[in-house]
Backbone bond lengths (Angstrom), bond angles and torsions (degrees), N, CA, C in turn:
res aa  C-N    CA-C-N  psi(-1)  N-CA   C-N-CA  omega(-1)  CA-C   N-CA-C  phi
1 M - - - 1.429 - - 1.584 110.33 -
2 P 1.283 115.55 121.95 1.510 114.16 -176.58 1.558 110.22 -79.11
3 A 1.352 112.50 145.35 1.476 118.67 -179.23 1.511 113.01 -75.48
4 T 1.253 117.64 146.54 1.398 119.43 179.75 1.560 105.21 -119.61
5 V 1.375 111.58 140.21 1.406 117.37 172.76 1.498 118.24 -104.18
6 T 1.260 115.90 126.88 1.478 124.36 -176.88 1.493 111.83 -108.61
7 T 1.280 117.12 119.55 1.399 123.15 176.07 1.538 111.66 -91.23
8 L 1.380 113.04 124.96 1.520 119.67 -179.85 1.623 111.55 -89.47
9 N 1.181 113.72 131.97 1.418 116.41 177.71 1.567 109.92 -75.99
10 R 1.366 117.79 153.85 1.435 120.03 177.64 1.517 112.37 -102.15
11 V 1.249 110.63 148.90 1.565 118.01 169.17 1.515 107.00 -138.65
12 F 1.371 112.68 157.05 1.435 114.97 -176.01 1.577 103.60 -126.61
13 N 1.291 118.15 121.87 1.447 124.29 177.21 1.528 108.58 -89.01
14 Y 1.274 109.94 131.81 1.489 118.08 -178.85 1.550 108.19 -146.42
15 R 1.363 112.17 110.14 1.433 123.66 -179.54 1.546 110.09 59.21
16 G 1.248 124.39 35.62 1.555 131.88 179.93 1.505 113.85 80.81
17 T 1.404 113.26 12.15 1.458 120.37 169.26 1.419 115.46 -108.55
18 Q 1.460 121.68 136.58 1.269 125.53 173.54 1.451 114.05 -87.46
19 L 1.334 121.66 112.38 1.418 129.65 176.62 1.520 110.91 -86.21
20 P 1.301 121.14 129.63 1.502 121.10 175.20 1.509 114.33 -67.81
21 D 1.313 114.53 153.40 1.509 120.95 176.13 1.523 107.87 -66.18
22 P 1.321 116.49 127.28 1.503 120.84 -179.37 1.499 110.20 -76.89
23 G 1.274 114.85 -22.35 1.511 117.34 -176.12 1.630 111.34 -172.92
24 P 1.192 117.90 111.96 1.457 121.78 -176.49 1.512 111.07 -61.51
25 S 1.276 119.84 -23.86 1.478 122.86 -179.35 1.553 111.58 -81.60
26 L 1.251 114.80 -11.03 1.566 120.20 177.11 1.460 114.15 -80.49
27 T 1.307 118.00 145.72 1.481 115.04 168.73 1.520 111.47 -68.09
28 P 1.311 116.21 165.35 1.529 117.69 -178.73 1.536 110.62 -56.66
29 H 1.330 114.64 -38.60 1.485 117.23 -174.92 1.592 112.54 -71.64
30 E 1.392 110.89 -36.00 1.490 115.88 172.19 1.495 114.10 -66.71
31 A 1.361 113.88 -33.27 1.497 115.00 175.13 1.415 114.37 -66.84
32 V 1.439 120.57 -40.42 1.416 122.77 172.42 1.621 111.46 -54.28
33 Q 1.263 111.79 -46.60 1.479 115.12 -175.98 1.471 111.10 -62.91
34 V 1.267 121.05 -32.58 1.470 126.38 172.01 1.503 114.16 -65.76
35 L 1.336 115.13 -41.55 1.391 129.12 -178.59 1.601 106.89 -67.72
36 S 1.294 118.24 -33.21 1.435 128.63 -177.57 1.545 111.03 -59.92
37 A 1.299 116.92 -19.03 1.549 121.52 179.19 1.538 107.34 -66.61
38 A 1.375 115.64 -37.24 1.385 115.35 -172.44 1.631 107.81 -99.82
39 H 1.341 116.39 -17.81 1.406 124.01 -179.19 1.536 108.21 -126.66
40 P 1.280 124.33 83.51 1.409 127.53 -174.59 1.557 111.11 -54.56
41 A 1.253 120.11 -37.73 1.476 116.93 179.32 1.470 119.28 -56.68
42 L 1.394 117.23 -18.26 1.405 125.42 -179.07 1.558 110.12 -69.85
43 T 1.275 119.26 -17.11 1.545 115.76 177.11 1.499 115.10 -66.18
44 N 1.385 118.26 -17.77 1.361 123.85 176.18 1.524 109.23 -120.96
45 S 1.335 118.15 76.66 1.450 117.32 -170.44 1.560 106.23 -149.93
46 L 1.240 115.65 163.04 1.438 125.19 178.34 1.603 105.38 -113.78
47 L 1.355 111.95 146.34 1.427 119.77 -178.91 1.579 110.19 -112.44
48 E 1.295 113.37 128.98 1.509 118.13 -179.42 1.428 110.62 -120.74
49 G 1.362 117.44 147.71 1.528 115.08 179.09 1.427 106.60 114.84
50 P 1.354 115.09 -176.69 1.440 126.07 10.41 1.473 119.08 -87.00
51 V 1.331 116.75 157.93 1.475 121.26 172.79 1.529 100.43 -123.34
52 V 1.297 113.68 141.10 1.514 122.06 176.85 1.544 106.23 -82.37
53 E 1.265 118.53 119.75 1.459 122.77 177.04 1.540 108.09 -140.93
54 G 1.278 123.64 123.14 1.516 129.78 178.27 1.487 108.86 51.41
55 G 1.292 120.95 43.92 1.429 123.51 170.89 1.588 113.01 78.24
56 K 1.320 113.00 21.36 1.536 117.95 -176.50 1.497 108.28 -133.90
57 H 1.267 117.18 152.88 1.427 124.62 173.39 1.604 103.61 -88.05
58 V 1.257 118.84 111.09 1.422 118.38 -178.21 1.606 106.31 -107.35
59 F 1.388 109.80 126.66 1.421 121.66 178.72 1.573 103.57 -110.03
60 T 1.416 113.97 136.90 1.503 118.09 174.98 1.556 107.67 -104.33
61 I 1.295 112.98 135.14 1.478 121.89 177.13 1.469 104.48 -101.00
62 K 1.379 117.67 128.25 1.427 121.20 171.63 1.503 110.05 -125.76
63 V 1.336 109.36 122.70 1.442 116.57 -178.99 1.537 113.72 -78.11
64 Q 1.346 116.82 130.86 1.478 123.42 178.31 1.543 105.65 -86.11
65 A 1.410 110.51 140.74 1.403 114.67 177.85 1.580 104.16 -84.34
66 G 1.384 111.90 132.65 1.424 115.40 177.58 1.557 110.71 -100.46
67 T 1.345 111.80 172.46 1.474 117.80 169.50 1.398 111.77 -122.04
68 K 1.285 119.00 149.06 1.461 127.37 170.86 1.444 116.77 -93.47
69 G 1.267 117.09 141.29 1.533 116.40 175.01 1.416 114.29 117.96
């Protein structure tokens, strides 16, 4: 029986919202940089995962609280 390779799509969870993968050829960190154009808080974030859920690689984006001054 020949082996089949299945590619899992990526999604990025940010505050309960699933953001689509901006480019499968990008690394996860590069993808978050692209997503930060629409979500500026992502520029100061941590990336966790992936976890396989529902046939997708799910990354969780956690925003770090910064300090001014």
